[in-house]
C-alpha atoms as an extended CHARMM CRD file, in Angstrom:
* protein
*
        70  EXT
         1         1  UNK       CA             13.9830000000       -3.0950000000       13.4590000000  PROA      1               0.0000000000
         2         2  UNK       CA             11.9470000000       -2.8390000000        9.8270000000  PROA      2               0.0000000000
         3         3  UNK       CA             10.4380000000        0.1680000000        8.7460000000  PROA      3               0.0000000000
         4         4  UNK       CA              6.6970000000        0.4120000000        7.6900000000  PROA      4               0.0000000000
         5         5  UNK       CA              4.7000000000        2.9020000000        6.0720000000  PROA      5               0.0000000000
         6         6  UNK       CA              0.9950000000        3.0020000000        5.8680000000  PROA      6               0.0000000000
         7         7  UNK       CA             -0.2290000000        4.8060000000        2.5870000000  PROA      7               0.0000000000
         8         8  UNK       CA             -3.4660000000        5.6310000000        2.1750000000  PROA      8               0.0000000000
         9         9  UNK       CA             -5.2850000000        5.7630000000       -1.2280000000  PROA      9               0.0000000000
        10        10  UNK       CA             -2.0160000000        3.8550000000       -2.1750000000  PROA      10              0.0000000000
        11        11  UNK       CA             -2.4090000000        1.8990000000       -5.2370000000  PROA      11              0.0000000000
        12        12  UNK       CA             -3.0100000000        4.8640000000       -7.5020000000  PROA      12              0.0000000000
        13        13  UNK       CA             -2.1480000000        8.2930000000       -8.2710000000  PROA      13              0.0000000000
        14        14  UNK       CA              0.0530000000       10.1860000000       -5.7980000000  PROA      14              0.0000000000
        15        15  UNK       CA             -0.5760000000        7.5530000000       -3.4980000000  PROA      15              0.0000000000
        16        16  UNK       CA              1.0850000000        4.8860000000       -5.8160000000  PROA      16              0.0000000000
        17        17  UNK       CA              4.0190000000        7.2920000000       -6.1280000000  PROA      17              0.0000000000
        18        18  UNK       CA              4.3450000000        7.7620000000       -2.4560000000  PROA      18              0.0000000000
        19        19  UNK       CA              4.3500000000        3.8270000000       -1.9920000000  PROA      19              0.0000000000
        20        20  UNK       CA              6.9430000000        3.3980000000       -4.7200000000  PROA      20              0.0000000000
        21        21  UNK       CA              9.2170000000        6.0070000000       -3.1340000000  PROA      21              0.0000000000
        22        22  UNK       CA              8.9230000000        4.3930000000        0.5300000000  PROA      22              0.0000000000
        23        23  UNK       CA              9.5830000000        1.1140000000       -1.1710000000  PROA      23              0.0000000000
        24        24  UNK       CA             12.6910000000        2.3140000000       -2.7160000000  PROA      24              0.0000000000
        25        25  UNK       CA             14.4500000000        3.5610000000        0.4330000000  PROA      25              0.0000000000
        26        26  UNK       CA             13.3940000000       -0.0530000000        1.9690000000  PROA      26              0.0000000000
        27        27  UNK       CA             10.3600000000        0.3800000000        3.9200000000  PROA      27              0.0000000000
        28        28  UNK       CA              7.9750000000       -2.3540000000        3.9690000000  PROA      28              0.0000000000
        29        29  UNK       CA              4.3230000000       -0.8720000000        2.8710000000  PROA      29              0.0000000000
        30        30  UNK       CA              0.6950000000       -1.4430000000        3.9590000000  PROA      30              0.0000000000
        31        31  UNK       CA             -1.4670000000       -0.0100000000        1.0940000000  PROA      31              0.0000000000
        32        32  UNK       CA             -4.9500000000        1.1530000000        1.9400000000  PROA      32              0.0000000000
        33        33  UNK       CA             -7.3130000000        1.0720000000       -1.1860000000  PROA      33              0.0000000000
        34        34  UNK       CA            -10.6840000000        1.5280000000       -1.6390000000  PROA      34              0.0000000000
        35        35  UNK       CA            -11.8220000000       -0.1230000000       -4.7650000000  PROA      35              0.0000000000
        36        36  UNK       CA             -9.4920000000       -1.8960000000       -7.4710000000  PROA      36              0.0000000000
        37        37  UNK       CA             -8.3060000000       -4.8640000000       -5.7720000000  PROA      37              0.0000000000
        38        38  UNK       CA             -6.6550000000       -5.9220000000       -9.0920000000  PROA      38              0.0000000000
        39        39  UNK       CA             -4.6750000000       -2.8830000000       -9.4250000000  PROA      39              0.0000000000
        40        40  UNK       CA             -3.6970000000       -3.0870000000       -5.7460000000  PROA      40              0.0000000000
        41        41  UNK       CA             -2.3940000000       -6.6950000000       -6.3730000000  PROA      41              0.0000000000
        42        42  UNK       CA             -0.3760000000       -5.6240000000       -9.3390000000  PROA      42              0.0000000000
        43        43  UNK       CA              1.1060000000       -2.9330000000       -7.3470000000  PROA      43              0.0000000000
        44        44  UNK       CA              1.9590000000       -5.2690000000       -4.4960000000  PROA      44              0.0000000000
        45        45  UNK       CA              3.8260000000       -7.8960000000       -6.6970000000  PROA      45              0.0000000000
        46        46  UNK       CA              5.6880000000       -5.0890000000       -8.5450000000  PROA      46              0.0000000000
        47        47  UNK       CA              7.2140000000       -3.6540000000       -5.3650000000  PROA      47              0.0000000000
        48        48  UNK       CA              7.9720000000       -6.7860000000       -3.6880000000  PROA      48              0.0000000000
        49        49  UNK       CA              9.7030000000       -8.0710000000       -6.7790000000  PROA      49              0.0000000000
        50        50  UNK       CA             11.4250000000       -4.5920000000       -7.6480000000  PROA      50              0.0000000000
        51        51  UNK       CA             12.4760000000       -3.4970000000       -3.8710000000  PROA      51              0.0000000000
        52        52  UNK       CA             12.5370000000       -6.9090000000       -2.0610000000  PROA      52              0.0000000000
        53        53  UNK       CA             10.1870000000       -5.6430000000        0.5670000000  PROA      53              0.0000000000
        54        54  UNK       CA              6.8540000000       -7.0980000000        2.1550000000  PROA      54              0.0000000000
        55        55  UNK       CA              3.6420000000       -5.1990000000        1.1640000000  PROA      55              0.0000000000
        56        56  UNK       CA              0.3750000000       -5.8010000000        2.9740000000  PROA      56              0.0000000000
        57        57  UNK       CA             -2.8680000000       -4.7630000000        1.4180000000  PROA      57              0.0000000000
        58        58  UNK       CA             -5.9230000000       -3.2060000000        3.1500000000  PROA      58              0.0000000000
        59        59  UNK       CA             -9.2000000000       -2.5710000000        1.4690000000  PROA      59              0.0000000000
        60        60  UNK       CA            -11.3620000000       -0.0040000000        3.1320000000  PROA      60              0.0000000000
        61        61  UNK       CA            -13.0420000000        3.4490000000        2.9320000000  PROA      61              0.0000000000
        62        62  UNK       CA            -11.3760000000        5.2190000000        5.8500000000  PROA      62              0.0000000000
        63        63  UNK       CA            -14.0940000000        7.7500000000        5.8020000000  PROA      63              0.0000000000
        64        64  UNK       CA            -16.6690000000        5.5030000000        6.7150000000  PROA      64              0.0000000000
        65        65  UNK       CA            -15.9690000000        4.1500000000       10.2840000000  PROA      65              0.0000000000
        66        66  UNK       CA            -17.6890000000        0.7800000000        9.7870000000  PROA      66              0.0000000000
        67        67  UNK       CA            -14.7320000000       -0.2640000000        7.4930000000  PROA      67              0.0000000000
        68        68  UNK       CA            -11.9820000000        0.5010000000        9.8390000000  PROA      68              0.0000000000
        69        69  UNK       CA            -11.2070000000       -2.6080000000       12.2320000000  PROA      69              0.0000000000
        70        70  UNK       CA             -9.0470000000       -1.7610000000       15.0760000000  PROA      70              0.0000000000
C-alpha cells in the first residue's frame, strides 16, 4: 500500500520543504497550492524525477469553501 501525504501550501517555503521531506522517505504527494501553477508544476517534475514518486497538484484556496471540491 502506498503512503500519500497532502501538503497544503506545498509548493513554496515551508510547505515545499515538507513536500521534499515526505517525498524523500517514499510518500506520494498531493501538493495543494493557491497561486503559482508554474512553480507547482516545476516542483512536481523535480520530486517525481528525484524521488521516483507520484505527485498530484490541487489548486485551491482552502480558506474559501467554494474552492473545496469533495
